[in-house]
C-alpha positions as CSV (number, residue, x, y, z in Angstrom):
1,M,109.9,98.5,96.6
2,S,107.4,96.4,98.8
3,L,104.2,98.1,100.4
4,K,105.2,98.0,104.0
5,L,108.5,100.3,102.6
6,V,106.4,102.6,101.2
7,H,104.3,102.8,104.0
8,Q,107.3,103.6,106.3
9,V,108.8,106.3,103.7
10,I,105.6,107.7,103.6
11,I,104.7,108.3,108.1
12,F,108.9,109.1,108.8
13,A,108.6,112.0,105.5
14,A,105.1,113.5,107.3
15,I,107.3,113.4,110.7
16,G,110.3,115.3,109.6
17,I,107.6,117.7,107.9
18,S,105.7,117.8,111.1
19,L,109.1,118.3,112.7
20,I,110.2,121.5,110.0
21,F,107.0,123.3,110.5
22,G,106.9,122.7,114.2
23,F,110.3,124.3,114.1
24,W,109.1,127.4,111.6
25,C,105.8,128.2,113.8
26,F,108.4,129.1,117.5
27,T,110.8,130.3,115.0
28,D,109.9,132.6,112.5
29,P,110.1,136.9,113.7
30,S,107.5,137.5,111.5
31,V,104.9,135.2,113.6
32,A,106.7,136.1,116.8
33,N,104.0,137.1,118.9
34,D,100.8,135.6,116.5
35,W,99.0,133.1,118.8
36,R,97.7,131.1,116.3
37,Y,101.2,129.7,115.3
38,K,102.4,129.1,118.7
39,V,98.9,127.1,119.3
40,A,100.3,125.4,115.5
41,G,103.0,124.6,116.2
42,V,101.8,122.7,120.1
43,L,99.1,120.5,117.6
44,S,101.9,120.0,115.4
45,G,104.5,118.6,118.7
46,F,101.2,116.1,119.5
47,A,100.8,115.0,115.6
48,I,104.9,114.1,115.7
49,V,104.0,111.8,118.5
50,G,101.1,110.5,117.4
51,L,103.3,109.4,113.9
52,I,105.8,108.6,115.8
53,A,103.1,106.1,118.1
54,Y,102.0,104.7,114.9
55,E,105.3,104.3,113.2
56,I,106.0,101.7,116.8
57,H,102.8,100.0,116.4
58,F,103.0,99.5,112.0
59,L,106.6,98.1,112.4
60,R,105.4,95.3,116.0
61,K,102.8,94.2,114.1
62,T,104.3,94.0,110.9
63,R,107.7,92.6,111.9
64,K,105.6,88.5,111.7
65,L,104.7,88.9,108.3
66,I,105.9,86.6,105.5
67,L,106.9,89.1,102.4
68,S,107.5,86.5,100.2
């Protein structure tokens, strides 16, 4: 397993975890009226956008690498 593939897997996992956390912040009934969870959910959304932008940048940057 190359370092490039490990990097991609970690970033995709971070995106998935952020999606799950953001979904939980907005849908869990036990924290429905707490503004702190709404803020955390919004910040999780910003983190998702940043991680996706970083992944796109990384994939474009490493497309030209010769790994052999």
